[in-house]
BAVEX-72085 format. One line per 10 residues: number of its first residue (from 1); their letters; for each residue x, y, z of C-alpha. Coordinates in steps of 0.05 Angstrom, whole numbers. Example, Ala and Ser with C-alpha at 12.3 -4.5 7.8 and 13.67 -1.06 7.14 Angstrom:
BEGIN
1 = AS = 246/-90/156 ~ 273/-21/143;
END
This chain:
BEGIN
1 = XXXXXXXXXX = 1166/-665/-275 ~ 1096/-685/-253 ~ 1065/-655/-191 ~ 999/-670/-158 ~ 960/-652/-96 ~ 943/-702/-42 ~ 877/-714/-77 ~ 900/-735/-145 ~ 866/-702/-204 ~ 855/-751/-260;
11 = XXXXXXXXXX = 862/-728/-331 ~ 836/-766/-391 ~ 863/-753/-460 ~ 808/-769/-510 ~ 839/-812/-565 ~ 810/-772/-622 ~ 848/-726/-668 ~ 813/-660/-677 ~ 823/-611/-734 ~ 812/-536/-738;
21 = XXXXXXXXXX = 739/-545/-756 ~ 723/-597/-702 ~ 668/-573/-655 ~ 666/-581/-579 ~ 626/-552/-521 ~ 663/-518/-464 ~ 664/-455/-423 ~ 701/-435/-359 ~ 675/-378/-316 ~ 666/-357/-244;
31 = XXXXXXXXXX = 597/-389/-242 ~ 624/-459/-254 ~ 631/-496/-188 ~ 700/-523/-205 ~ 727/-452/-219 ~ 803/-450/-207 ~ 809/-525/-192 ~ 847/-534/-257 ~ 899/-485/-229 ~ 922/-533/-175;
41 = XXXXXXXXXX = 966/-594/-176 ~ 986/-588/-249 ~ 1046/-580/-295 ~ 1046/-515/-333 ~ 1099/-515/-386 ~ 1124/-445/-400 ~ 1143/-426/-471 ~ 1195/-373/-486 ~ 1141/-323/-505 ~ 1104/-338/-440;
51 = XXXXXXXXXX = 1164/-317/-399 ~ 1172/-252/-438 ~ 1099/-232/-428 ~ 1097/-254/-355 ~ 1162/-220/-333 ~ 1139/-156/-368 ~ 1072/-160/-332 ~ 1107/-169/-265 ~ 1158/-114/-279 ~ 1218/-159/-266;
61 = XXXXXXXXXX = 1276/-185/-307 ~ 1276/-254/-339 ~ 1331/-275/-290 ~ 1287/-254/-231 ~ 1227/-289/-261 ~ 1266/-354/-270 ~ 1292/-351/-199 ~ 1224/-339/-168 ~ 1174/-374/-212 ~ 1209/-429/-252;
71 = XXXXXXXXXX = 1227/-501/-244 ~ 1278/-527/-294 ~ 1275/-598/-324 ~ 1309/-636/-379 ~ 1258/-657/-432 ~ 1260/-732/-445 ~ 1284/-753/-514 ~ 1302/-682/-534 ~ 1353/-676/-477 ~ 1340/-602/-475;
81 = XXXXXXXXXX = 1322/-557/-415 ~ 1250/-535/-409 ~ 1214/-492/-357 ~ 1152/-505/-317 ~ 1116/-457/-270 ~ 1137/-467/-197 ~ 1075/-482/-156 ~ 1062/-458/-86 ~ 1081/-503/-28 ~ 1009/-508/-3;
91 = XXXXXXXXXX = 963/-567/5 ~ 936/-560/-66 ~ 1002/-543/-102 ~ 969/-480/-129 ~ 991/-436/-185 ~ 1023/-374/-154 ~ 977/-329/-195 ~ 909/-359/-176 ~ 859/-332/-126 ~ 798/-371/-104;
101 = XXXXXXXXXX = 747/-318/-119 ~ 777/-278/-176 ~ 816/-332/-212 ~ 879/-315/-250 ~ 912/-249/-229 ~ 952/-245/-294 ~ 897/-270/-340 ~ 914/-225/-399 ~ 985/-252/-397 ~ 971/-324/-376;
111 = XXXXXXXXXX = 1014/-380/-406 ~ 997/-416/-471 ~ 983/-481/-434 ~ 927/-447/-396 ~ 900/-414/-459 ~ 897/-480/-497 ~ 860/-518/-442 ~ 819/-562/-451 ~ 856/-575/-516 ~ 924/-605/-528;
121 = XXXXXXXXXX = 962/-599/-593 ~ 1007/-644/-633 ~ 1037/-644/-703 ~ 1054/-699/-751 ~ 1106/-656/-786 ~ 1180/-650/-776 ~ 1179/-575/-783 ~ 1124/-565/-732 ~ 1091/-507/-768 ~ 1034/-490/-721;
131 = XXXXXXXXXX = 986/-468/-776 ~ 1002/-524/-824 ~ 949/-573/-847 ~ 980/-632/-810 ~ 973/-602/-741 ~ 922/-637/-698 ~ 889/-627/-631 ~ 861/-671/-576 ~ 814/-662/-517 ~ 838/-666/-445;
141 = XXXXXXXXXX = 783/-681/-395 ~ 797/-676/-320 ~ 750/-711/-272 ~ 733/-648/-234 ~ 719/-603/-295 ~ 647/-580/-305 ~ 663/-534/-363 ~ 644/-589/-411 ~ 572/-585/-386 ~ 565/-513/-410;
151 = XXXXXXXXXX = 526/-503/-476 ~ 576/-457/-510 ~ 602/-490/-574 ~ 668/-474/-609 ~ 708/-499/-667 ~ 781/-511/-651 ~ 799/-451/-695 ~ 749/-407/-659 ~ 777/-428/-591 ~ 849/-414/-611;
161 = XXXXXXXXXX = 830/-345/-637 ~ 789/-329/-575 ~ 845/-351/-528 ~ 899/-314/-566 ~ 944/-373/-580 ~ 955/-360/-654 ~ 1007/-305/-643 ~ 1040/-345/-588 ~ 1047/-407/-631 ~ 1075/-364/-687;
171 = XXXXXXXXXX = 1128/-332/-641 ~ 1145/-399/-609 ~ 1149/-438/-675 ~ 1225/-434/-678 ~ 1232/-461/-607 ~ 1184/-518/-622 ~ 1222/-534/-685 ~ 1288/-539/-646 ~ 1258/-588/-597 ~ 1227/-631/-652;
181 = XXXXXXXXXX = 1293/-631/-691 ~ 1332/-652/-629 ~ 1284/-709/-616 ~ 1300/-738/-684 ~ 1374/-741/-669 ~ 1398/-810/-645 ~ 1400/-814/-569 ~ 1473/-832/-571 ~ 1490/-762/-597 ~ 1491/-717/-536;
191 = XXXXXXXXXX = 1495/-642/-533 ~ 1552/-611/-493 ~ 1531/-578/-428 ~ 1552/-511/-456 ~ 1504/-520/-515 ~ 1448/-535/-467 ~ 1464/-473/-428 ~ 1463/-431/-491 ~ 1396/-462/-510 ~ 1368/-444/-441;
201 = XXXXXXXXXX = 1394/-373/-443 ~ 1371/-357/-514 ~ 1302/-388/-503 ~ 1284/-369/-432 ~ 1330/-315/-404 ~ 1321/-260/-455 ~ 1354/-205/-414 ~ 1417/-246/-404 ~ 1416/-265/-478 ~ 1413/-191/-497;
211 = XXXXXXXXXX = 1475/-178/-456 ~ 1510/-237/-489 ~ 1493/-212/-558 ~ 1508/-138/-548 ~ 1562/-138/-494 ~ 1608/-190/-523 ~ 1645/-204/-589 ~ 1582/-236/-617 ~ 1579/-193/-680 ~ 1652/-205/-693;
221 = XXXXXXXXXX = 1639/-280/-696 ~ 1572/-281/-733 ~ 1548/-245/-795 ~ 1484/-207/-780 ~ 1452/-155/-825 ~ 1459/-85/-793 ~ 1384/-73/-800 ~ 1371/-137/-762 ~ 1418/-115/-707 ~ 1378/-51/-698;
231 = XXXXXXXXXX = 1313/-90/-699 ~ 1332/-137/-642 ~ 1363/-83/-597 ~ 1299/-61/-564 ~ 1248/-115/-583 ~ 1247/-176/-538 ~ 1204/-217/-586 ~ 1249/-201/-646 ~ 1310/-218/-604 ~ 1277/-284/-582;
241 = XXXXXXXXXX = 1263/-304/-654 ~ 1334/-285/-673 ~ 1358/-330/-616 ~ 1319/-389/-646 ~ 1352/-377/-713 ~ 1420/-372/-681 ~ 1410/-437/-643 ~ 1388/-471/-707 ~ 1454/-451/-739 ~ 1494/-469/-676;
251 = XXXXXXXXXX = 1462/-537/-663 ~ 1443/-560/-733 ~ 1488/-518/-779 ~ 1426/-492/-815 ~ 1397/-423/-825 ~ 1419/-354/-845 ~ 1464/-335/-786 ~ 1534/-354/-808 ~ 1601/-354/-774 ~ 1647/-300/-801;
261 = XXXX = 1701/-330/-844 ~ 1756/-297/-803 ~ 1730/-332/-741 ~ 1728/-403/-769;
END
């Protein structure tokens, strides 16, 4: 899953847990000499919500987005498919959306990984509630980055609000929970390939998932409140969150989406 340019960029994870009130100094802008270097030779994990916002910004379907811009990997330990952004085949392995002078061409809809930088996030909890008190953060320092020399000071909470990750973490919470749950399952217990495909479709290919839900016998097999059906018809985000709940029922037999008795 790792990619790098010919000149390897070294990243250092500072071994210090940071809370929401922890302060740090950082700012990235066009005046910083290293501007856009962090957009080369990197792994950018794409969350389900990232794909929805990016495909909408580009005016393409989720299937087209995945075909053009995605690399698919199996996440170690969880044994589940995840998506990273496909980098350009140039000398620097650049992000396809970066320009030297202007920076990110889809900045308003950039991925969560880019928004969090230079922070990383972890959680000590099983449920992975993004706003819970046991969430923690850590600093990632790359050797080329001069943003840390800027005087602007933030708390972690201020940075998350400024970068717009709160809503993204909230939308993606169900996806994160599925991955964490799967990591706790003994490695000897494997998912069937069909289950992995369903996980991939529900999480990353929202247009295909909509067809699966509304153009099949889905509602004959599963009990879903009629109001919920209407809610997910036209709203990608609501459908995505519904997909997380459905996967939770499918993979872990938990949640509110039940198999109809006549289909058992």
